[in-house]
N, C-alpha and C positions, 0 to 999 in steps of 0.2 A: 254554356259549358261544354267544354270538346266531352259527347258521350259516344259510347260506343253498342252497340247493339247486339245483344248476348240470345239467341233463341234456343232455351233451356230444352226444347223438346230435338233440337238437332244433336245429335252423338259427334264425338270427336272428329277432326279433322284430319286425326294421323299423321303418319310417314304420308307427305302426296310426294310429287314427282321431286326427284334431284338425280344427278347425275355429276361425277366428275370427272376432271379431264388431266391427259398430261401433253407435256410440250417435248418431247423427243419421239423420233422416228429413224429407220434404218439409211445407215450411212451408204453413200453408193458403192463403199468398197467392202463393207461390213452385212454380212448375215443378221439379221433382223430374229427377235426372238419373243416369242408369245409370253406376256406381262398378265398378270392377274392381280387384282387386291379390293378386297370387302372392307369399306370403313362406315363405322356411325356417325353421323350427324344429330347435332337439335337444331330445332328450325323455329322460333316463335311466330305463331300467326295468330289472326286475329279475333278475342272473342276465346281461342279456346288456349291460348298459351302455349307454350315450350312443349315440341312432339318432336317424335325420333325419326329419324330417315337412314333407311339403310342401304347403299348406292355399291355396284358390282361394276368396277372397271377394266377394259380387257381393251389391249392396243400390243402392237407390234413393235418391240425397240431391240435397237442391238445394245451388245453387252463392251463392243471394241470400237474404238473410231479413231483417227487421225487428226493432229492439229492440220485448219484447214478444209478438213469435211463440213460439208450442211446436211444440217439431221434434215432432212424434210419433213414438210409435213405430211401427218396421218390420220386416218379416220380412227375415230377414238368410240369405240359402244360403249353403254352401259344400259344396263339394268336396272330397275328399282320397285322393289314390293311396295304395293299400296293395303292397309290392310282393310279389314270389314268395317269398322268403325267409321275410317275416311270413305269407305265406299257408300255405306249409309248416311253419313252426312252429304257426301257430295249430291246422291236422289233426291233427298227432305228438300233440295233448293232447286230441283227440277236440272239436274246437269246430266246432261247425255254424252259428252266428252271435256276432255282435261288435255290442254295442248301450251307452250307456254315454249323458256328459256331459261338451261339451267348454265349460269356462269363460275367458271372453277378458278381461285386465285392460285397458283401453283410456284414451286419454285425450283431453279437448277443449280445445284451449290457445286463448286470447283473446288479448287486450293487459291485459286488466286481471285475467284468473284462468287456472286452470290448476284443469279438474273429469276426477278419476279416476273412469270407471264401468263397471261389471260387466256382462257381458253369458253368458247362458248360452243355450246349443245344445243340444240334442238330439238325439242317433244314434239312430235308428230300430234295431230289429234286424235286422242285415244278412246277409244269405245271404255263408258263406266259401265261395270255389267249391271244388266237388275238383277243376277240371281247372288246371294251371298256368298263370301267368302273373300279370299284376296286375289287381287288381277295386278299384272305386270304392266310397268310403262316403259316403252326403251326411250334411249336417247342417243343422237348422235352428232359427231360435229368434229372439225381438224385441228390440231396443236397446230399451233406457228411453228415454224422453222427454226434452228439454232444452229449460229455458226458456230464452230470451236477453234480458240482462240490460242496461243501458246499458255496465257492465265488460266489455260482447265489443263494442263497436261497434269495427269497424275488419274485421279479418283475422281467422277461425275458422280451424283446422283441425284434424281429426280424424285420429287415429294410432293406430295398432293395437299393443297391446304384450304384456306375457306370454300365455301359455297353460297352464292345467291338464286334466288329463283326466283323467277316472274312467271308466274301460273295466270291462266285464263281457264276458268269451267264456264260450258255453252248449254244452251237448252236445246230440245232435239229440232227449235227453229233456227239456231246457229245465232242467237242471240246471248249478250255475257248475262249469265248466270245471277239472284238478286245478290247485293250485297250484305255482307262484306267478304261471303266466299267466294261471288264473282272474280274478283282479281285480289290477288296478292303479290306481296312483294317481299322477302323475306332473307334475312343477311342468316347464315346456318354455321355454328362453330363443330368440330369434331370435338366428338367427346374424349375425356382423356383416357392414356394409358394405351392407345393405339399406334401401331407401328405403318404411319403412313410412304413409308418405302416404296415406292413404285418401280425401280430398276436401278442399279450401279450399273454403271459405265466407265471401261478403264481406258483412258484416252494419253495416242502415244505422242511420240513427237520428239524434238533434239530443246531443249530446256535454253534459251535465251538468257544471259546474265548481264544484266544493264547495272550502270552504278546511279543512285540518285543524293542529291545533296540536301543537308536543311542546315539552315543557320540560326543559332539559338536569337536574336535581335537584331530587328531592323531600325534602331539609333542606339548610339552611345551618346547621354547627356551628359556633359561632365559638371557642369554647373558655374559657380564662380572661384576662381583659380588667382590665386596673387602671382604679379609679374615676376619671374624671378624661378616660382615652384614649378611643381607639376602634380598631376592627379594622375593614375592610370585605370581604367578599365579593360575587362576581357568580351572577345564574343565569341563562344565556343561554331566547329564544324563539324558534323558530323555523317557519314556515308549507311544511309538508310536503304541502302541498293545492293543487289545479291553478287555486284563485279566492282574490282577495285576503283577508286575515284581519284583519277587524274585532277592535282591542283595546279594549274598551267600558269597563273598570274596571280599575287594577292599584294594589293596596291591602293594608297591613297592619293586622292587627287583633290582640286578646287584651288580657289584663289587661298585660301588659308592653310593648303597643307602642309608649308613648313612649320606651322604651329601644333602638328601633331604625327607620332611617327608610331610604325609598329617595331614589333618583336617576333616574328612569327618562326614557330616550333613546328610546323605541320609538313613539313616535307614538301616532296612532288608527289605523294598520293597517300590514299585513305585505304586499308581495307575495308570490308562491307563489316558494317557496325562499328565501324571503330568511331573516336571522336582525337580532336586536338583543338588548341585554343589561340587564338589572338588575341595579344596584349596590344592595345592603344594607349599611347601614351601622350596628353595635354599639357603642353609647356609653352603658356604666353609669356611676352616679354614686354607687352604695351597692355593697357588698358582697353576694354571693347568685346564686343561679341565676336567671335569665331565659328565659320564652318568646313567641311570640310566632306567626303565622301569615301569609303571603304569600298574597295571594287574585289570582289573573291568569283576569279575566272576556273570553271572545272570540266572536266569533262562529264558531265550531264548534258546530255541530247537536248531533253527538255528543258531543263534549266540553267546556260552554259556561264551565266553572269548574275552574280545578287548584288546589290549594292547595299551598305548600310550606313546612314546618314550620321555624321560625326559633327556635335556642337558642345561649347562651353561658352565662359564670357572670363575674358583678364579684365583683373582690377588690380592697381598700384598700391595697394596695401591693404592688409583684412581689414572687412568691411562689415557692420552687421548690417540685416535685412528686418524691418519690423513688417507685421502683419497682422490683424484684427480680426475674431470671430465673435459674434455675428458682428455687420458692419452698421449694424442699426439692431436698434430694442424697444420692442413692445410691448408693453407690461398689460393692456386690454383695461377692461370694466373691472376696475376694482371697488369693494363693497364699503361705505365710509367706515372709520373707524379700525379697518382690517390693512392686510398691507400684502404686496405683491414682489417678488424677488427674480432674479433674473443675475446669467453667468456671462461676462465676459473674457477669453482668452488672448493673450498677449504670447504670438511666438515669435522667435527668431530664424529665420532661413537665409542667414548670412554664414560668414566663416570667420565672424570676431564676436566676442562679446558685445550686449546691447546694456547699454545704459539706459534704464529708464529712469530720467531727469522728473519729471511729476504726472500726478494725475489726478485728475481734479475735475468738478463738476462747475459748469458755467449756463448762463441762461437766467431767464425771468423765474421760473420754477427751482431752479438749482437747490435751494432749501428743503425745497418737500421731494427729494431725493438723498440716498446715501449710498456712501458706495467704499468698500475697503478691499484690500488687495495685499500681496504678499511678492510684488513685484519690484526690485533693485536692480539688481544685473542679470540678466539674462543670456545664458552660455548660449555658444550656435547649436541651433536645433533642439533647443532645450524652448518650454514656455514657462507664463506665467498667469493667474487667474483676478480678475477682479470681478466682487461680489455687489451688485446693485441690490437698490432696497426703496420699496416705496411704500409712504404712509400714507392714505388716504382720507382728506381733509370735508371739508366744502365741496360738493356737488361742481364737477367742470373738466377740463382737458390741460393737462400738464405735459410740459414738455421741457428739457432741459438737452445738452450735450456733454458726454462724455470726454473730457481731453488728456492725449497721455503727448507729453514731452520726452522725445529720447534721441540716442548719440545717433539714430541714421543720417545722415546729412542730406539722404536723398528724401527722405518723408521724416522730417525733422515733428511735426507736428499732424498728430493722427485723431478726426472727430467722429463718433460715434454718437449719432441722433438716440436720444430717448425719450420714453412717449408713456403716456399713462393718462386713465378717467376713471375720476372717483364719481361715484352715484351712490343716492340714498333711497334704502327700501321706501315703499309709499306707506304712511301712516296717517294720511286723512283724505282729505279730497273727499268726493261725494262717495254716496255707497252705490255698492256693485247694482247693475241693471238685468234685473229679468226681463228676457228675452225669448219669445216663442218665433222659431222660425218654421216654415212649412218647405220642406224638399220636394222637388220635380227633376226628373231626369231620370237617365239608363246607362249600366256600366255594359263592356263591350268584352266576354272570355275572349281572352286571342288565340284559343285553344281549339274553337271551335268556329270561331268569326260570329257567333252567338249572341244577340243582344238582350238586357233583363230589362224590364221599365223599371225604374224605384219610384216608390213614393215613401212618406212618413215626415217627420217634426226633429227639431232641434229645440231643447229646453236648455236657454243660456243665462249662466250668470255672466256679466261681463263687466271687469272692473275697468274702467275709461280711463282711468287716473294712470294706470302701469300696463295699458294695450293688451292684456289676459285676458283668456273666460275658460271657465270649465263649462259641461254639455253634456246632460244624457238623448243619446242617440236612440231615436225609437224606426226603423226602418220595417213597411209593411212587407208580407210575403206576398211574391211575383211568380211569375212565370214565365217561361219562354219555350220559343220553337228553336229548334240547330236542326242546320243541315251539318251532318258529320262527313267530312269525305274519308272513304275509306280505299287507300288507294288510286285506281282510275271513276270509283264510282261513288254514290252518298247513299246515306240512308237519315231519312227524317227522325227527330227526337225532340221529346218535349220536356222540362224538367218543372217542378216545384220547387222554390228555392226561401228560405227563411234565413233572415238574422237575427242575433243574440248579441246584444252587446256585452263585450268582454269588462271592460275600465270605461272611465270615465273620459271623455272626449274631452282633449284639454287644443290649448292654441292661442294664438294672437292677432291681435286688427291695432297695426301701426301701420301710420297715411296711408289708411286706405288698401292696403293690400291684407287679406285673409290668409289664415295657414292655420288648416285643424288636423291634430293627430286623434284617429279612432282606430280602437281594437275590437274586432268583431267576430262570431264564430257564425260561419255560413254552412246552413243544414239544406241538405237535400231528403227531405220525405217520402217523393217520388220523382222516378225517369221512365218514360216509354217509350218504345219505339215500335215501328213496323216492317218487318221482314214481310215482302207482296202484301197479302190484305190481314196477315195475322199483328195483332198487338201487342207487344209482350212487354212487361213491367222486371227489370233491368237491376233495379235499384234502390236506395234509399232506404225509409223507416224512420222511426221516431228519434234513433239514435246516432243515426246517419250526418256529422258535420265534420269540418274539418280538425285534425285533432291538435291545433294550436291558434290562439288566435291571428287570424291575420291583422297585417297593420296598413292602414292607408291616410295617408298625406295628403289633404287636399290643399290647394295654393287658389289664389283669385288668379280671374283669366288675363294675362298678359295683356295689358292697355286697357284694363277694366278696373275698377273702383268698387268698394265694398262698404255700404253704409248702413249703420245699425235702423236707420231711418227708412231707405230704400231696400236693402238687400243685395244680391249681386250674383255672380255665377262663380263656382271653381269649379277646377279639375283636379285630377292626380290619377297616378300608374302606383299600380301594385299587385305584387304576388299571393295568388291563390295556394295556399297551401295543400297538404296531403289531407285526404278525408279518411275517416275510421268507422268502425261500426256499421258498418252500410251491408253487410251482410256478404255471400261467397261473391260478390263483385266488386267488392270496394278497390281492388287493384286496376280492377278495368275501368273503373269511374277513375281512380286517379290518372291513370294512361290519358283517360282524355279530356279531363278536366282541371288540372293542377297545371300553375307554371305563370314565370311571369311574363309582364307585360299586358295585362288586364287594363282599361282604361275606365276612367268613370266620369261624368260629366253631370254636376247639379246647380239646378237654380234655386237660390233660397229667398225665402219672400217673409216677411215679418209677418205676424197673424196677430193684427191687434183687438 
């Protein structure tokens, strides 16, 4: 189980080193201005939870730039105040210096775009004072260059974003201090209600207006249209740019272009944000599928030409078109003396009324199924329904076919397979077998990579006729050692673990394949770790257990068989839920114990 050490004698590691950074600097033709801001962050730290950080950021950034200027990289300096609680915590694990990297995730926001930028600041080895009181930790780094473009004309603002800290505490001999304080990687967030604006810059330059075309459809599909008649659809053209959009040509091409015509009311240009419609008419004279392409050419330099696919099918006369859903019906296993039902929908996708001539059940077991329907004449675009039912009799598999005859000349007869299975409850046969199985194996807790040995027994009442069983599961108390990774180092932990059955285990044994479902409470009466030479008990207690039972599903290992006479091997994967009543460190235990993907493997052996 993934446990973390909490040395209660260590005072909180409080505000650690942090720095935020900017990504703007003096342009070649603009005078830089000194800017500064102070922001408060909250950072989660191992063992001690969320801690405050206060950072002061200062840099030289111009207030006026022009299009084409490159705001060069520049040095950013930051000072972070570390309080006495943090200093004391560092000294208790023999920390002599503190160093690392602060990464600031910031943004440059202009009228036309938002650019996310990453700034890394180095924290040089900084002595941790022996005497009490606050101490300052410096950091410095370089912001990336920023090229000002036409999209930035107007107001450009620079805002400080989130912060990540990668810190290393070292002892006097240069070794990394004991875990979990020795190496820390933490993602910090700004506290709400702060103004994270560092600088506002005016960007000068001439705005270049551009047209942009947007077409409302990629395809116009007309479906079936009777020869001699026509159908019409429209496609919209919109200018989403800032300058007039010239419409150079709108035309239809392709092998079947003659059966498609267009009515273009758009004119030669569109003003910004304006729209117009192109009406396309499909008028077939014979039967068959037809296709062409509508091409729109404009002055949008990025997309000078856009194609819209056109398609349709000509018919000599109005025709119905039948479709059914579902295409087969599976009613499943039905207990003898009861019934099961389902519904089939018949739809008309054509352009003429569909006549339903007959709906009948056919096949060897047709008499065991019943159908009723409201289907006579189905208008174009409409549907009707058929209700199917099965009254289960003698055990066995029953099959039939629902056959629909209609006026769809291309698909006169539609057949829908129907199937059901009737079964009886077991009322006789041999008495259930009482079987005691010994269990031996292990479970791997994914969060820590640690393994717990498992022993115990399962008292089983097995119904051979039905292939089902109920059982009482007893797992003996166990313990295990875990190596818990805390960033780049590890600490060793030992945990005592107990299991309490929450409900009767149930399952099945069919064709040599065993499946069992168990619900257990997991209890953790004791957890202890070592920091250096000092053993620390960090949690547990008589009331420390999972809030809800965990559900474990065990199945026979692939390729093996389970026999009541010889036993077998089972395995499973489960999720370990949250613990409660574990004292002040409940949240810590949950952080490193709980989660999905835990595995269990057991050998079950009959005890005669």
